[in-house]
N, C-alpha and C positions, 0 to 999 in steps of 0.2 A: 504493500500500500504506500502510495505517495513516495515513490522511489526517488524523485528528484528534489523533494523538499529538503532544505538544509537548515542549519541553525540560523536563527534570526540575528540581525545586527543589534547587539545590546547597547551599542554606543549611539544608536539613533536617538535624535533629540525628541522624537515622539514618545508618548507613553507606551509601555510594553504591550498593554492590551490592544492598543491601536495598531501597533506593528504586526502583532500576531493576526489580528483581524484582517488587515490589508494583505498579508502574505497568503492566508488561506483563501480569501476571496479571489486573489489573482490566480491561485492554483486551480480554482474551480472554473473561472472564466476562460483561462488558457487551455483547459482540458487536461492539465496535469493530474488533477483529481477528477476522475471520470464520473459521468452520470450513473447513479446507482451505487457508487462506491461507499462503503461504510467508513464513517469517521470515528476512529477510536481515540479517545482523549489521551490515553497513556502513550500510545505509539506516536501520535502527532507531537505530544509534548517532548518526548525523547528526541525525535528527529529535529525539532526546532530549538532544543536546548532551553526549554522553559518549564515552568510548573503547569499543572493541569488547569489551574484557575483561569488564566487568560485564554486558554484554548476553549474551555467550557463557555466563557463569556462570548468569545468570537463565534462559536457554533450557534449560540442563541441569537446573536445579531444576524447571522447569515440566514437563519430560519425566517426572521422577520422580513428579510429582503427577497425571500422566495428562492434562495440558492441552496438551501438545505431543508430536508424533510425529517421530522421526528416521527418514527414509526413505533407503535406500541410493541413492547417486548423485543424490539430489534434495534433500537437506538437511532443515532443520527446517520443519515445517508445524503450524499450529494443528490440534489433534485434531478429527476429524470427530465429529458427533453422529449416531448411528444409532438406529433404533428399538430395536435390541437393547441399546444402551448405556442408553437411557432406561428400558427395562423392568427391566434388571438393577439399576440404582440405585434406582428407585422401588419395586421389590419389597422391597428392603432397608429403604427409608425407611418404607414402609407398616407394616412390622413394628415398626420402632423407634418411629415416631410413635404407633402403636396402644398400645404398651407405655407410652411416656412419658405419653400423655394419660390412660390408665386409672390410672396411678400418681398423676398430678397430681390426678385427681378424688378420690383417697383422701387425699392429703397436703397439698394447697394450703391456704394460710392465708387468712384473711379479707382481710388487707392485699394479698396477691398477687391475689386475685380483683378487688379494686378497681383494681389496677395493670393487670390484663389487660383489664378493661372500658375503662379509659382508653386503652390502646393500640388497642383495637378501634375506639373512637370516632375516634381520630386517623387510623387506617387509612381508615375510611369518608370522613372529611373530605378526605384526600389523593386518594382515588379520584374523588370528586365534583368536585374541582378540576382533575382531569386531571394531577396531579403523579405521574408514574410513579416517579421516584426516591424520593419520599417514601413512596409506597405500598409499594415493595419494602422500604424500610427498616423500616416498621412491620410488614410481614408477617414479616420476620426476627425482630423483637423479640417478636412474638406467640408464635411457636414457641419461641424461646429461653426465654421466661418459663415456658412449659409444661414444657420439659425441666428447668429449674431446680427447678420445683415438684415434679418427680418424686422429688427427693432421691436420685437414683441417679447417682453420679459416673461409674461405668463406662459407663452408658448415654449420658451427656452426652459422654464422651470418644469413644466409637464414632461417635456422630452427627457430631461435629466433623470426623472424618476424611473425611466425605462432603461437607463444606460447599461446597468449590469446585465439585464436579460439580453439586450441587443448585442452587447459585446460577446456573449457566449455564442450567439448565432453567427456573428461576424467572423469569429475565429474558425468555426466549422466551414463556413462558406469560402473563406479566403485560403484555406489549405489546398484547394484545387486550383492549379495554375490556369486551367482553361477558364475558370470563373474570373480570374484576375484579368485575363485578356479582354473578356467581355466587359468587365468593370471599367477598364480604361475608356472604352467607347461610350459607356453609359455616363461616366463622369464628364466626358468631353461634350456630350449632347446637353447635359445639364448646364455646364459652364457656358456654352455658346448661347443657350436660351437666356440665361441670366444676364450675360454681358450685353445681349441685344435688348434687354428689358422686355422680353416677350413673356408675359405672365402666363398665358395659357400653355405655351410650349414648355416652359419651365416646370409647371405643375405636372404636365403629361409625362415628361421624361422622368421626373422624380418618382412617380407612381409606377411606371414601367420598371424602373430600377428596383423597387421593393418587390414587385410581382416576380421578377426574375430571381431575386434572392430567395423568396419563399419556395419556389419550385426546386431550386438547387439544394437548399438546406434539407428539405423533406427527402429528396433523393439521396443525399449524403447519409441521413439518419437511417434510411432503409438499407443502404449498403452496409452500414456499420452493424446492423442486426443480422446480416446474413452469416 
């Protein structure tokens, strides 16, 4: 279990319970701790070089975020990813992204367009180099900038509440290189529509982008179950 988890940095300026929580959350989101995997406090504490108390607290917080399930007589397990989970989250995200992208097409500044173009170029570079973590990072930055350009704080806040679930799906989706090549084209279409301030096209391409992700992630989950 959790073969890659290592001792946490006790010199970190953050409280230990926060470091442990962030470490476990990242392990779940990245897929290092797999869906359905049992979370045993003693073993996790040993691997991370901490006591059981911060691990127990982290597991409780992760349950509140929907990343962990507590099962009667079976203990804590990493929350499974079902097709229904994906459809529920991505249906919401399609609506939010469509709104954010259409608002960004109206309100984005020339400077933000330059920044978005730069992020897209970096994203393409990481994809061609086979750098998955760099690609994921730039994908997040691409969408975050669009949300900021929407100038709608409530929209940004609602989207941030889905961040962890979306990130789990993003990692699964982007592990397939063929998806990354398609993603470059989808990003480019979104960027061009926004830079032209074409509200309807921006919204349309944003929703196509999410629809394609949903299909690919569900296929990936089915392949994992084989």
